[in-house]
C-alpha positions as CSV (number, residue, x, y, z in Angstrom):
1,X,0.1,0.1,-0.2
2,X,1.4,3.7,-0.9
3,X,0.4,5.9,2.0
4,X,1.7,8.6,0.0
5,X,-0.8,8.2,-3.1
6,X,-3.5,7.6,-0.7
7,X,-2.7,11.1,1.5
8,X,-3.0,12.8,-2.2
9,X,-5.8,11.3,-3.2
10,X,-7.7,11.9,0.3
11,X,-6.0,15.8,-0.1
12,X,-7.9,15.9,-3.8
13,X,-11.3,14.4,-2.6
14,X,-11.0,16.8,0.6
15,X,-10.1,19.7,-1.5
16,X,-12.9,18.8,-4.3
17,X,-15.5,18.7,-1.4
18,X,-14.5,22.3,-0.3
19,X,-14.7,23.6,-3.7
20,X,-18.2,22.1,-4.0
21,X,-19.5,23.9,-1.1
22,X,-18.3,26.8,-2.6
23,X,-19.7,26.5,-5.1
24,X,-23.0,26.5,-3.4
25,X,-22.7,30.0,-1.8
26,X,-21.2,31.8,-4.8
27,X,-24.2,32.4,-6.0
28,X,-24.0,31.0,-9.7
29,X,-26.7,30.8,-11.6
30,X,-28.6,27.5,-11.1
31,X,-27.3,25.5,-14.4
32,X,-23.8,26.3,-14.1
33,X,-23.1,25.5,-10.5
34,X,-24.9,21.8,-11.1
35,X,-23.0,21.1,-13.7
36,X,-19.5,22.5,-11.7
37,X,-21.3,20.1,-8.9
38,X,-21.7,17.7,-11.6
39,X,-18.4,17.4,-12.5
40,X,-16.5,17.8,-9.5
41,X,-18.8,14.9,-8.2
42,X,-17.7,12.4,-11.0
43,X,-14.2,13.2,-10.9
44,X,-14.4,12.6,-7.3
45,X,-16.4,9.0,-7.4
46,X,-13.7,8.0,-10.6
47,X,-11.5,8.5,-7.8
48,X,-13.2,6.9,-4.9
49,X,-13.4,3.7,-7.3
50,X,-10.1,3.5,-9.0
51,X,-8.2,3.8,-5.7
52,X,-9.8,2.5,-3.1
53,X,-12.6,0.5,-4.3
54,X,-9.4,-1.1,-6.7
55,X,-11.3,-1.2,-9.8
56,X,-7.7,0.5,-11.4
57,X,-6.6,-2.9,-11.3
58,X,-9.1,-5.3,-12.3
59,X,-10.1,-6.3,-15.8
60,X,-11.6,-3.6,-17.6
61,X,-14.8,-5.4,-18.4
62,X,-15.2,-4.8,-14.7
63,X,-14.3,-0.9,-14.8
64,X,-16.4,-0.6,-18.0
65,X,-19.4,-2.0,-16.1
66,X,-18.7,0.2,-13.1
67,X,-18.9,3.2,-15.6
68,X,-22.2,2.3,-16.7
69,X,-23.5,2.6,-13.8
70,X,-22.3,5.7,-12.5
71,X,-23.6,7.0,-16.1
72,X,-27.1,6.2,-15.2
73,X,-26.8,7.4,-11.8
74,X,-25.8,10.8,-13.5
75,X,-28.7,10.4,-16.0
76,X,-31.0,9.8,-13.2
77,X,-29.5,13.0,-11.7
78,X,-29.6,15.2,-14.1
79,X,-33.6,13.8,-14.7
80,X,-34.5,14.8,-11.2
81,X,-32.9,18.2,-11.1
82,X,-34.8,18.7,-14.6
83,X,-38.1,18.0,-12.9
84,X,-37.1,20.5,-10.4
85,X,-37.7,23.7,-12.4
């Protein structure tokens, strides 16, 4: 286990979560804030899945399967947010 790598990933996740909170309070237009938060959330999900769930070292077919699930979750989130307006 590479402690330095996991520490860097933790810091990146922490900073991106902080940026997400700042985006909420920045007073941006709804869709701009939504797009920024979705991009940051997707990046964080990829980091967590790749390193903490060890998908980086799994066969590519399993990674693609998880990617399809992530895309479906993002699509459902987008659809739910669209219905709010």
